[in-house]
N, C-alpha and C positions, 0 to 999 in steps of 0.2 A: 097369148101364149105365155106359159110360165118360163121365165128366164133365169130364175135363181133356184138353187137346189140346196137341200140340207142333208138328205140321207141318200147315200149311194150304195147300191148292192152290186157286187161283182160276181158274175157267173164264170167260174174257172179262175178263182182268185190266186191259186197257188203256183201259177206260172211265174217265172222269174220277173218278167216285166210287169205283169198284172199285180203281183204282190208288192213290187216297189212303188207303183203308182198308187195303189190302195193305201199303203203306209204314208206316202207323202200327202195324200188328201186328208188322211186322219190327222196328220200333224198340222194341217191348215185349219182344223176345227170342224171338219165335216163328220157326220156320223157315217161310219163305214161298216158294212157287213159283207159276208161273202160265203161262197160254197165252192167245193171242188170234189172230184171223184177220189182224189188221193190227198188227204189232209194229214201231213206228217212232218216231223222236224227235218231240216231246220226252218223251213218256211212257215210252218204252223206256229212254231215258237216265236219267230220274228213278228208275225202278225198279231198274235194274242198279246204279246208284250206291248204292242202299240195300242191296245184297247179295241181291237177289231174282233167281233164275234164271228166265229167260223162254224159252218155246217159241213159235215162229212157226207158226201153223196148228194145227188140232186133230187129235189122235191119241190113241188109248188108251194108247200108250206114253209120253205126256207125263206121266201121273199116276204119281208116284214110289210105290214100294211102302211108303214110310214115311209117306205122307200119311194122316192120321187124321181130317181134316175137309175137306170140299170146299165152297167158296163158289161158287154158281152164279149167274152174271150174268143180268140181266133179259132180255137179248137172246138167251139160249141156249134152244133148243127141242129137242124130241125129234128124233132123227136125227143130232144132233151126236155124233161118235164118242167124245168124252171123256165126255159125259153118258151115253151108252149104256153105256160101260165102268163108270161109277160105279153105275148101276142094276144092271148084271149082277153086279158084285162086292159089292153090298149095302153100299157105303161110306156113311158118315154125311155128309149134305149139308144145307146151309142156304142161304137167300137172303142177299143183301147187307143188306137191312133187318134181318134176324134177326141177322146178324153185328154190325151196329151196336148193336143192343139188348143182345146178350150181352156184348160186349167193351168198350163205351164209354158206354152210356146208363144202365145200372143204378145207382140211388142218386144220380143227378145232377139238377140243376135244368135241365130240358130245355124250351126254348122252340121250339115248332113253328109255322112260318108257312105258312098254307095259303091257297087260293083260286085261282080261274081266272086272275086277273091280279095282278101286283104282288108275287108271292112273292119273287123274286130281289132286287128293290130293298129291300123291307121287311126281309128277312133280313140283307142287307148293312148297312143302316143300323143296325139293332139291334145287330149284332155290333160295328160301329164305335163306337157309343155306349158299350157295355160295355167295349170296349178302352180308350177314352178315360178311362173311370172307373177303370181299373187292375184290372179284374176278369179280364182275360186269358181271354176265352171261347174254348172250342173251337167249331168251326163247320163246317157242310157246306152249301155254297151252289151252286146250279146256274148259276153265272156268275162272272165275275171282278170284284169290287168294286175300283175304282181305289185306294181308300184302303188296301185290304188286300193287293193284289198277287197274290192267289191265291183259289181257291174253297173250299179245305178245309184245316183244321188240326185234327187230332184229338189234340192234346196233353192232358195231365192238367189238368183244370180242373173246378171245381164247376159252372160254367155251360157249357151247350152250346146253340147256336142252329142250328136245322135248317130248311132249306127243305122243307116237307112236301108231297110230290107225291101226288096222288090216283090216279096211274097204278098198274097192277097190280104185284105184288111179284116174281113169277117164274112160270115155266111151271107149277109145281105149287101156286102160291098166288095166286089171283086177287083177293085183298083188296088194298086200297090200301096203298101203302108206308107212309103216315103212321100207320097203325094199329099199327106196331111200335115207335114212338118214345118210349113212356113219357112223355107230355107232362105238364109242370107248368103251362105256359102255352100256350094255343093262340090264334092269330090267324086269323080267317076274313075275308079281304079282300073277297071277293065270290064269287058262285056262278052259273055259267052252264054251258050244255052244251058239252062239249069231249071229246076222246079218243073219237071215234066208232068207232075200232077196238076199244075196250074196253067202252064203255058204250052201251047201246041207247037211253037216254033220260036226261033231266035227273033224273027220279025215282030212277034207279039211282045217280046221282052223289050225290044228297041222302042216300040210304041210307048211303053210305060216310061222309059228313060227320056224320050222326047217330051212327054208331058211334064216330067220333072224339070227339065231344062227351061221350059217356058215359065216356070214358077219363080225362077231366080230374078230378083228385082234388078233394076239398072244400077243401083248402088251396091249390089252384091258382086260375087265373083264365082266363076266356074273353073275348077281345076280338073284337067283331063289328062289321061295317060297318052302321051305323044307316041307311044309305041304300039297302040292298039287301034286298028282301023275301025272296029265296031264302035269303040268309045268316041272316037273323033266324029264318026258319021252322025251320031245322034245329037250333036251340038250345033248343027248348021243353022238352026233357027234361034239361037240364043240372043237375048236382048241385053246381055250384061257382058262385062269383060271376060274373055276366055284365055286362061293361061294353060299352056301345055307343059307337062312335066315328064321327063323320061330320058332315055339314053340316045334318042334320035337326034341327028344333027339339026333338025328343024324345030326342036323343042324350044319354047321360050325360056324354060328353066331346065338346062341340060345337066344330067348327072354324068360325071366322068371321073377318071383316076380311081377306079375301083381296085381296092387292095384287100386281100384276105389275110387274116392273122387269127387271133383268138376269137375275134368277131369279124367285122368288116369296116373299112374306112372308105370314104368317098369325098368328092368335091362337088359343090353345088353353089353357083353364083359366087365364085371366088372365095368360098368358105370351106373349111375342112371339117368333116364330121366323123365321129367314131360311134359305131353301133355294135352292141353286144350280140345281137341275134343275127345269124348268118343268112346269106342268100340274096341273090339279085332282086328277087321279088320283095324282100323286106327292105332293101335299100330304096326301092321305088315307093313303098308304103311310107317310109320315113321322109322321103323327099316331099311327098304330098303334105304330110303333117307340117313340115318345115315351112313350105310356101304358105300354107293356111295360117300358121302362127304369125308369119310376117304380115299378112293381111290385117291381122288384129294388133299389129304394132308391137309385138314382143321383140325385145332387143336380141341381136344376133348371138351375143355371148350367152344369154339365158337359154336360147334355143340349143346352142351347142352343148351346154352342160346338161340340159334335160335329155337330149338324145343320147348322150354318152351314159347317162345313169338309168336309162330305160331298160327294164329287165324282161320285157316281153309279156306274153299272155299265157295263162294256164291252158294246157292241152294244145299248145302250138310248139312242136319240137321240144316238149317237156321231158327231161330225163327223170324217169321214175325210180331208177336205181341201177346199181351195178353189182353183179354177182359173178364171182370167179372170172372177172375181167370181161364179162359180157354186159353190155350196156343196153337197157330197155328204155325206149322212148315212146311217149304217147303223143299222137297228133290227131287233130280233129278232121283231117283231110277226108273229103268224101266226093271229090270231083277229080277227074283224071288230070287236069292241068295243075290243080293244087298239090296232088300227090307227086306228080313229076317234079315240080319246082322244089318241093320239100326234099325229095331224094337228091336232087342236084345240090341243094344247100348242104345236106348232110355229107355229101361227097367232099365238099370243101372242108367241113368241120372234122371229118374222120377219114383223111385221104388214103391211109394205108390199111383200112379195115374193111372186112367183108360186111356187106349191108343186106340184111333181110327185111322184107316188107310183108306184113300181115294185114289183110284187108277184110273188113266186114261190109258187104254191100247192104247198107241199112237205110240210106236216105231214099226219099220218094223217087229220085231220079236214078240212082245207081242200082236200085232194085229192078229197074226196067232194062230192056234191051237197048236203050238209047246209046249207051257208051260201050256196047259189045266190042267194037273195034278200037275204041280209044284206050280202054283199060290195059290191054296187053302192051301197047306202046308206052304208057305211063309207068306201069309197074315193071316193065322191062329195064328200067334204070336201076333196079336193085340187082344184087347178085344171087338172091334166092327169094322166092315168093310163095306165100300160102294164102289161099282164099277160103273164107268161111261160106257157109250156106247163106243164101239170100234171106234176109230177115222178113218175117211176116209173109212167108211164101204163099200161104193160102189166100191172100188178098189179091193176088194177080193171076190172070189167065196164063196158062203155060206159054202161049205164043208171045206174051208181053214181057215175060221175065228175062232178066239177065241169065245167061248160061255160064256159071262160073267154071264149069269143067272145060268149056270151049275156050274161055280166057286162059286157063292153065295150059291147055294144049298149044295155044298160040304162043305163049311165053316159052314153053319147052322147045318149040320150033326155032326159037332164037338161041338155043343152046344154054338157056338159063334154067336151073332147077326150079320147078314149080309144082305145087301140090294143092289138091282140093281136099279139105277136111271139114266135115259137117259141123262139128261143134267145138267148143273150147277144150274139152278133155282131149280130143284127138289132135287139136292144134298144139297143145302143150306137149303131148308125147312126141309129135313130129319135131318140134323145136328142140326138145331135150335130146333127141337122138342125133339131130343134124348140126346144131350150132356149137361152135368151138370157142375156146378162150380168145378174147380180143375182138370178137365180132359184135356187130350192132344190130339190134332188132327194133324196127319202128312199127308201131301198131296204129293203123288207120281205122278210125270209126267215129261217127258223130253221136254215138251212144255209149252206154256203160260197158258193152261187150262182155257182160257176165263177169265183171271184175277180173278180166284176163291179165291185167298188168301185175297186180299183186300175186295172183295165182302163178303167173309165169316166174316171177322172182323167187317164189317159194319152191317151185319145181326145179329151177336151175340150181338152187342151193342144195 
């Protein structure tokens, strides 16, 4: 069997992670080509500047005769003409997580950050701490940390920090991505039902996490949320040291003395920490990163300074602008728990101001009726709510869809003003009529939401 490769071809190369891995392999001296349905800047510019030949659209002719390994993106499914050509020609193919494992993770100290919520922030902060300590970690993050300026750097380093997604690997491999990452350290931030297009139940998700726990070596470590029963449950068969982190009295690493100001301060292991980003959930994220950094031998004073200087992640409670005293905030939240926690954090940050929540049901889970009863409770933590139409409505059967009008009715029943508006123009008009000086608007979406943030700032002006 061939064990060495020279020419790699990426199907779906313009995804953030796919593009980053392709560029890193090109830097290692491989010949790299790729294709995607949407080849446009900035990713197309980034890749072509690295010497990677790109094809726009999918075609069997895009696969060079010299390609000896095909990397198949997670979004690629049967029927794609390039994938069909790969199968017909019996070419060697792997998934992106397998490519990471084969070319970047073997023999390294890999920290894998998992959980339903908080992965991006925790991964970003741990990376920043290790960078401040001079360890120059490689990293792969599902967002842009402000301190790092990018979401991925796969340079040569002993340390790699990865955001560990439980989503499936590829069309031919339905295991969770994080099972490929050769973990030395694993963080389990929390565990709830999500990804209704992949998992049928919370028990199925727990099974994936139990498999991950079994992969942590005896000389590694597992960090678990002490306040989350589901997270604790999946660690029962661990064969490595297990440290529990949280506010619970039984936590091995207990957070206490929480104090709100411009950000938040807290105590952990008799050390004081200052964090710029508010919210109890962000404190727990930070505590996980702190304990992980201690495992890697980073001095306490270095950790304290790095935590204090951490500026957060783009699209997580990100202020996009203020017009006529009205503050517009962008947040990636797309799960009821994440939105509730963000609203609670913003209450601390803006204690005397009316808080509006605008939500686009866009993720594969929130488009479905799974959270029909959870969303009114979560969004009910705002003073006013607007729901948009369910994204990609035609892809779901009526009985499977979220009913946003019913969500709105349930919120109104709580004596909170709430409105269903089909599209962005209607939402902008409703906000322009309803919002007053000094109020705060947080927009929840895991997509671009038709550039609503800039359009809203213009409309308010």
